[in-house]
C-alpha positions as CSV (number, residue, x, y, z in Angstrom):
1,M,1.3,-55.2,42.1
2,L,3.0,-52.2,40.4
3,N,6.8,-51.9,40.7
4,R,7.0,-48.4,42.2
5,R,10.8,-48.1,41.8
6,L,10.6,-49.2,38.2
7,L,7.7,-46.9,37.5
8,E,9.4,-43.8,39.0
9,K,12.7,-44.7,37.3
10,T,11.0,-44.9,33.9
11,I,9.0,-41.6,34.2
12,E,11.6,-39.5,36.0
13,K,13.6,-39.0,32.7
14,F,10.4,-37.2,31.4
15,G,10.5,-34.9,34.4
16,L,7.5,-36.7,36.0
17,S,6.9,-37.9,39.5
18,L,4.0,-39.4,41.6
19,D,3.0,-38.7,45.2
20,D,2.0,-41.6,47.5
21,E,-1.7,-41.1,47.0
22,A,-1.5,-41.1,43.2
23,F,0.7,-44.2,43.3
24,S,-1.8,-45.9,45.6
25,R,-4.7,-45.2,43.3
26,L,-2.7,-46.5,40.3
27,D,-1.7,-49.7,42.2
28,T,-5.3,-50.3,43.1
29,F,-6.2,-50.1,39.4
30,A,-3.4,-52.5,38.5
31,E,-4.5,-55.0,41.1
32,M,-8.1,-54.9,39.9
33,L,-7.1,-55.1,36.3
34,A,-5.0,-58.3,37.0
35,E,-7.8,-59.8,39.1
36,T,-10.6,-59.0,36.6
37,N,-8.5,-60.2,33.7
38,K,-8.7,-63.8,35.1
39,S,-12.4,-63.9,34.1
40,F,-12.6,-61.2,31.5
41,N,-9.9,-60.5,29.0
42,L,-8.9,-56.9,29.3
43,T,-5.2,-57.0,28.6
44,A,-2.5,-59.4,27.3
45,I,0.0,-57.8,29.6
46,T,-0.2,-59.2,33.1
47,E,3.3,-59.6,34.4
48,P,3.8,-56.8,37.0
49,D,7.0,-55.2,35.7
50,E,5.7,-55.4,32.2
51,M,2.5,-53.8,33.1
52,T,4.3,-51.2,35.1
53,V,6.2,-50.0,32.1
54,K,4.0,-50.9,29.0
55,H,0.7,-49.7,30.5
56,F,1.3,-47.2,33.4
57,A,4.6,-45.5,32.5
58,D,3.5,-45.4,28.9
59,C,0.3,-43.6,29.7
60,L,1.9,-41.2,32.2
61,S,4.3,-40.1,29.5
62,V,1.5,-38.1,27.9
63,F,2.0,-35.5,30.7
64,A,5.5,-34.9,29.5
65,F,4.5,-33.9,26.0
66,V,1.0,-32.5,26.2
67,D,0.0,-29.6,28.4
68,I,-3.2,-30.9,30.1
69,H,-4.1,-28.0,32.3
70,E,-6.0,-28.2,35.5
71,S,-9.7,-29.3,35.2
72,S,-9.3,-30.1,31.5
73,S,-12.3,-32.0,30.0
74,V,-11.1,-35.2,28.4
75,I,-12.8,-38.0,26.6
76,D,-10.9,-41.3,26.3
77,V,-12.2,-42.8,23.1
78,G,-12.4,-46.6,22.9
79,T,-11.0,-46.7,26.5
80,G,-11.0,-50.5,26.8
81,A,-9.4,-51.4,30.1
82,G,-8.8,-47.7,30.8
83,F,-5.7,-46.7,28.9
84,P,-4.7,-44.0,28.8
85,G,-7.7,-42.4,30.4
86,M,-7.7,-44.1,33.8
87,V,-4.0,-43.7,34.3
88,L,-4.2,-40.0,33.5
89,L,-7.2,-39.5,35.8
90,L,-5.8,-41.5,38.8
91,A,-2.6,-39.4,38.6
92,R,-4.5,-36.2,38.1
93,P,-8.0,-36.4,39.7
94,D,-8.7,-32.8,38.7
95,I,-9.2,-33.9,35.1
96,K,-12.9,-34.1,34.1
97,M,-12.9,-37.4,32.3
98,I,-15.4,-39.4,30.3
99,F,-14.6,-43.0,29.3
100,L,-16.2,-44.0,26.1
101,D,-16.5,-47.6,25.0
102,S,-18.9,-49.7,23.0
103,L,-18.7,-52.7,25.3
104,N,-20.6,-52.2,28.6
105,K,-18.7,-54.9,30.3
106,R,-15.5,-52.8,30.1
107,L,-17.3,-49.8,31.4
108,N,-18.5,-51.8,34.4
109,F,-14.9,-52.5,35.2
110,I,-14.1,-48.8,34.8
111,E,-16.9,-47.9,37.2
112,D,-15.6,-50.5,39.7
113,V,-12.2,-48.9,39.6
114,L,-13.6,-45.4,40.1
115,K,-15.6,-46.6,43.2
116,A,-12.5,-48.3,44.7
117,T,-10.2,-45.3,44.2
118,G,-12.8,-42.7,45.2
119,V,-12.2,-40.7,42.0
120,D,-15.1,-39.1,40.0
121,A,-15.6,-39.5,36.3
122,E,-18.3,-40.4,33.8
123,T,-18.7,-43.5,31.5
124,L,-20.5,-43.4,28.1
125,H,-21.7,-46.6,26.5
126,A,-21.7,-45.8,22.8
127,R,-20.0,-46.2,19.5
128,A,-17.6,-43.2,18.9
129,E,-19.2,-42.5,15.5
130,D,-22.6,-42.2,17.1
131,A,-21.5,-40.1,20.1
132,G,-19.4,-37.8,17.9
133,K,-22.6,-36.7,16.2
134,D,-24.5,-36.1,19.5
135,A,-24.7,-32.4,20.3
136,V,-24.0,-33.2,24.0
137,Y,-20.5,-34.5,23.2
138,R,-19.6,-33.0,19.8
139,E,-16.8,-30.4,20.0
140,S,-17.2,-30.3,23.8
141,F,-13.8,-31.4,25.1
142,D,-10.5,-29.9,25.6
143,F,-8.9,-33.2,24.7
144,A,-9.7,-36.5,23.2
145,T,-7.3,-39.4,23.8
146,A,-6.8,-42.8,22.0
147,R,-4.3,-45.5,22.4
148,A,-5.0,-47.7,19.5
149,V,-3.4,-49.5,16.6
150,A,-5.8,-48.0,13.9
151,D,-4.4,-45.8,11.2
152,L,-4.2,-42.1,12.3
153,S,-6.6,-40.9,9.6
154,V,-9.2,-43.4,10.9
155,L,-8.6,-42.5,14.6
156,S,-8.8,-38.8,13.7
157,E,-12.3,-39.3,12.2
158,Y,-13.4,-41.0,15.4
159,C,-11.8,-38.5,17.8
160,L,-11.6,-35.0,16.3
161,P,-15.3,-34.5,16.3
162,F,-15.3,-34.5,20.1
163,V,-12.7,-31.8,20.4
164,R,-13.6,-28.1,20.7
165,V,-11.8,-25.6,18.5
166,G,-8.6,-24.9,20.4
167,G,-8.4,-28.3,22.0
168,S,-6.3,-31.3,20.9
169,F,-6.6,-34.9,19.9
170,V,-3.8,-36.9,21.5
171,S,-2.9,-40.2,19.8
172,M,-0.5,-42.7,21.3
173,K,1.5,-44.9,18.9
174,S,4.1,-47.6,19.5
175,A,5.5,-48.4,16.0
176,D,7.6,-46.4,13.6
177,T,4.8,-44.7,11.7
178,D,6.3,-41.7,10.0
179,G,4.6,-42.5,6.7
180,E,1.3,-42.8,8.5
181,F,1.4,-39.3,9.8
182,E,2.2,-37.9,6.3
183,N,-0.7,-39.9,4.8
184,A,-3.1,-38.7,7.6
185,K,-2.5,-34.9,7.0
186,A,-5.2,-34.5,4.4
187,A,-7.8,-36.3,6.6
188,I,-6.8,-34.3,9.6
189,S,-7.1,-31.1,7.7
190,V,-10.6,-32.1,6.4
191,L,-11.7,-32.8,9.9
192,G,-10.5,-29.4,11.2
193,G,-7.2,-30.4,12.7
194,E,-3.5,-29.7,12.3
195,I,-0.6,-31.7,13.6
196,K,0.9,-29.7,16.3
197,S,3.7,-32.1,17.4
198,I,5.1,-35.6,16.9
199,N,7.0,-36.7,19.9
200,S,9.3,-39.7,19.4
201,F,11.0,-41.3,22.4
202,N,12.1,-44.6,23.9
203,L,10.0,-45.5,26.9
204,V,12.8,-47.8,28.0
205,E,15.6,-49.1,25.9
206,N,14.4,-50.5,22.5
207,M,10.8,-49.6,23.2
208,P,10.0,-46.7,20.8
209,R,6.9,-44.6,21.3
210,K,5.2,-41.7,19.6
211,I,2.7,-39.2,21.1
212,V,1.0,-37.1,18.5
213,E,-0.9,-34.0,19.4
214,I,-3.4,-32.8,16.8
215,K,-4.7,-29.3,17.4
216,K,-8.3,-28.5,16.5
217,I,-8.2,-25.3,14.4
218,S,-11.7,-25.3,12.9
219,Q,-15.0,-27.1,13.3
220,T,-15.4,-30.6,11.9
221,P,-17.8,-30.7,8.9
222,T,-21.2,-32.2,9.9
223,A,-20.7,-35.0,7.5
224,Y,-18.1,-36.5,9.9
225,P,-17.8,-38.9,11.6
226,R,-19.3,-41.3,9.0
227,T,-20.4,-44.9,9.9
228,S,-17.7,-47.3,11.0
229,K,-18.1,-49.3,7.8
230,K,-17.5,-46.2,5.7
231,I,-14.6,-45.1,7.8
232,A,-12.9,-48.6,7.5
233,K,-13.7,-49.0,3.8
234,S,-12.8,-45.5,2.6
235,P,-10.5,-43.5,4.9
236,I,-10.3,-39.8,4.2
237,K,-7.4,-39.0,1.8
């Protein structure tokens, strides 16, 4: 399913590589994604080479810019089909991963992939704004990840409450969003974060990407996260 040569060529410029076992796990994930997608829409990207680059190489690029140390705890917020969390986990099974999503059907797919690949992780069926107020999950993770089109100030309110002080929220972006980062600084500060790095690169030619690492420098005030309606209607400014 995955084009191994294309995948390795795409990630090698970031100093990354995969061993046979890691590639096999990722390939199993890709095959299951394509098959499940026939009956349940998980992704609009189904052509093998396109999936190899836009999903798998894209997610693996996180390792080039963010130091995810051994046995890090990570929550993948709004995981959907498992991006980036499943790719990160299958490449690095030492990661302690929780996949969070509000749709149980997606989490059933995630659990099927975990069983097929023999990798351990947890799933959490909840809305991010609810789980972010739960003492079990609040400020409990080394990293929160999100690969979403939402504005960074909105994403930060959903994700930063999960991150412990000293940890990071990692946001993956595809568009040229420099103005968005500037506009999100106030919200990030209110939520206890600070932009550590904005990494801009071309995944392949004419495919710009950004990986933003937001460091958690102080606790998130208890008022956050708010309800999804309030977050959408009145982003923090």
